[in-house]
N, C-alpha and C positions, 0 to 999 in steps of 0.2 A: 304525252310522251316526255320523259325527263331528258333534258339536254345534257351534253357532256359537261358544260360549265356548272350546272346545278349539282351534278354528281360530284365534281371536284370540291365544290363548296361544302357539300355535306360531309365528305371524308375529312376535310380540314377541321370542321367543327367537332367531329368525333375524336380526332387526334388531340385537339385542344382540350377537350373534356377529360380524356384519360390522363393527359399530362398533369393537369391541375389536381386530379384525384390522387395520383401516385405521389405527387409532391406533398400533398396534405397528409397522406398516410405515413410517408417516410418521416415527416417532421413530428408526427404525433407520438412516435415511440421514443423513449429515453435513450440517450447514447450510452452504450456499454463499453467500458474501458477493458482493454486486454489485461490478462493476468500479469504480463511482464510490467505493464504500467503500474499496477497495484503493488507489485513486488518492489519496484524502484521507489514508489512513494512511501512504502512502509519504512524504508531505511532513511529516506531523506526527511521524514517527519521528525522534528526534534522531540526528544524524550522529556517528560516532566521531571521535576526534582524528586518526586516520590518514586518514579521508575528507576532513576539513576541510583538512589539510595538502596532500593530493593535489589538491584543487580549487584551492587558493591557488597551488600551483606551476604548474598548468595555465594559470590566468589570467595569471600573471607571464610565462610562456613566450610566450603569444600577444601580450602587450603588447610584450615585447622584440623579437619578430619584426616587428611593425608599425613599431617605432622604427628597426630596422636597414634596413627597406625605404625609409623616408623619407630616411634619411641617404644611402643608396646612390643614390636618385633625385636628390638635390641635388648629389652628386658628379658624376653623369652630366650634369646641366645645366651645371655648371662646365666639364667637359671639352669640352662642345660650344661654349661661347661664349668661352673663353679663347683669345686668339691666340697663335701660336708656342709651343704647349704640346708639349714633346718627350716627357717621361715622364708616364705615365698613373696612377701609383700615388697614393694619397691624400695622402701627405706632399708630393709634388711639386705636386699640384693646389693644396693649401693655400698652399704657398710662392709659387707663381705668382699666386694670388689676392691675397695680401698685397702682393706687388710691384706689381701693377696698381693696387690701391687707393691705395697710397702715391704712385704716379706721377700718378694722377688728382687727388689732393689737392694735389700740388705744382703741377699745371697750373692748377687752380682758383685757388690763391693768387696765381700769377703773373698770371692774367687779371684778378683783382680789383684787384691793384696797378696794372695798366695802365689799367683803367677808372677808377680813382680819380684817376690822374694825367692823364687826357685830358678835354678839354672836350666832346668828341663823345660822344653816347650810343650806343655800340656794344654794350657789356655782353655778354649771352649770347643765343644763338638760342632762340626760343620752341618750344613743343611742336607748334604747328600752323603750316601753311604760310601765310605772310603776305607781302604786297607793298604798299609805300607809296611814293608819288611826290610830290615837291613842287618848286616853283621856288625857287631860291636868290635871295633879295631883293638881296643885295649884288653879284651878278654877273649881268648880262643874258645869257640863253641857257644858263645852267647849271642842270641838274636834279640832284636828289638822290634816288636810288632805294635803298630799304631793303627787303631781302627775307630771309626765313627759310624754309629748306626742308631736306629730307633730304640729307645729304652722300652723294655717290656719285662713282665714277670718271667722268671726262669732264665734270664740272659746269662747270669753268672754261672748257673749250672751247665748251660749249653757250652759256654767257653771252657769250663773245666773238662767236660766230656771230650770236646774237640782236642784239647791238649793231651789228654790221656790216650786218645786214639793214635797219636803220633809219638807217644812216649816222651812228651816234653814236660819239663818241670819249670814252673814259674818261680823265679827267685825275687822278683820285685814287680809291683803293679801300682799304677796311678790311674784314677778314674774321676771324671767330672760328668755330672748329669745336670742339664739345664733345658727346660722347656720341652720335656719328652724326648730329648736326644742325649746320647751318652758318648763320651770319648774315653777310650781306654788305651793305656800304654803298658805293654807287658814285656818283661825281660825273661826270655825263655832259654833254658839250657837243655842239653841232652840230644840235640839234633845234629851235631857235628858241624863242621865248617864249610861243607860243600853246598852246592846248589840243590842237591837232591832233598836234603832236610828242609831247606827253605821252601821248596816247592810243595812238600807234604804239608807243612804248616800253613802255607797260603791256601791250599785247597780246603783244609779243615776249617779254617777261620771264615772263608768265604761262605761256606754252608751255613754258619751261624749268622753272619751278617744279612744274607739275602733270604733267610727263612721267611715264608709268607706269614 
């Protein structure tokens, strides 16, 4: 018959055996690092000179690609807005752009010279559509109409029709057109001295200015 002491000794030997076996099995497997440790180590690991050069070359290539795209986009815009452009290569586009800019500068200089030598305030058209009417004090029945609007084909014909509709007669006209905008100063007779004639002329000219 097994005594209590012998039973306890046997249990102790079994526990000692399993402890030693589990320790041996645990140490026999390689240690696996977590993904976060691997991620941190990938950044902390110093790059080689070849990797640094490759990364710099890639960044430079992407920057150069974006720069070429911007340049090509600007050339496409110039091709679309330049009038009478025959050749589409870059050198021809630049040549035509320079020619247009020089022509515009010449026009501006001539207009500035004309405005300095004139007593009337015609100068340049504004960026917004405007209409101003006033009675000329020194001449009874004469009105001065100053209007700025977008230049377009048929504008002069539309102005003439508007004046005929109110039975007005233009005795003098000054016009300046710059950058697709036009400013006109008209001296009109035949509408009388009252506000009724001015109101009729104002309504007729507004139709011309704000036509879609």
